[in-house]
N, C-alpha and C positions, 0 to 999 in steps of 0.2 A: 647705588645702595651699598652701604658697608656690610661687612659680614655680621657684625653685631646686630644690626637692624634686621637682617635676614633671620638670624637665630631667634631674635625677639618675636618676629612675626610668626615663626614656626612654633614657638612656645605658646603664643596666644591661640594658634590653631589647635595645638595639642590639648590645651586646657578646654577649649570649646568642644572638641571631640570627646574628651573624657566626660565632660558635663552632660553632653547629649546622650552618650551611651549609658551613663549612670542614672540619669533622670528619666529615661524612657520607661513607660509602664511595662511591667513584666509580661503582659499579654501581647505586646508588640515585639518581643524578643524571641529568638529561637528557643525551642523547648529545653534544650540542654546546651550549655556553654562549657566546653571542656577547658580545663586548666584555669579556672576562675582566678585563683590566687596568682598564678603566673601572669595573667593579663593585668592584674593590679600592679604587680612588681614591674613589669615591662613598661606599662603606661606611665607610672609615676617616676620610674627611672628615666624614661625619655623626657618627661616634663622637666625634671630637675636638671638633667644634662643640657637641655636647650636653654633653660634659664641661666645656667652657669656659662654656657657659650655666648650668651647675649651680653656678658660682661658683669652680671650680678655676682657679688662675692659669694663664694661657695657655701659658707654657713647660712647666708641669707637665702640662697637658692634652695637649700634643704628645708629651711623653715617655711618658705613660701609654699613649697610642694606639700609638705606635711599638713600645714594649715588648710590648704586647698582640699586635700584628701579628707580631712576631718569635716570640713564644711560640706563637701559633697555627700559624705556618709550621713550627716545630720539631715541634709536636704532630701535625702532618699526616704526618710521615715514615712512621710505621708503618701509616697508614690505607690499606687496600687500594684501589687504583685512583686514588690521589692522589699528587701530586708535591710533597711538603713541602720546605721549605727553599729555595724558589724566590726567588732574588735579585730577579728582576723584579717578583714579587708584593710583596716587602718594599719595593721602591722605589715602586711604585704606592701602597701603603698609606701610606708616609711622605709622599709628595707630596700625597696627598689630605688627610691630617691637617694638614700644614703650610699648605696653601691655606686650609683652614677657620680655622686659628688666625690667619693673616694677615687674612682677611676679618673676623673678629670684632674684631681689634685696630683695623682701619680704621673699622669701624662704631662702636666705642666712642669712638674719637677724634672722629669726626664728631658723635656724639651729645653729647659733652662741650663742643663749641664752641658759643658763644652767638652768635646772629645779631646783627649790628650794627644799631643803629637810627639813622635819618637825621634 
């Protein structure tokens, strides 16, 4: 199995985990989830990073992650005990994904540079 296929499989697993956690009725979740926005940031950052590592161009990886986040937020609307369509969640998702994409771009740039020899 190639690395890109492994990253792609992990991206699908991450997306399924995000969907499961996001679409679970509120009554089945712990009473309080600390750092809700940080969870969104980290989850979607991880998703975008995995998509990028799978070989998808970084702008497209960002777009896929953001659209997935918006779709999940809209899908949450009818779920009992959940507050779907939350703009702050969408912002946290987008910022996490954007930070992951920027980090990957920087790492790729640094990896592409050749050290100078004296």
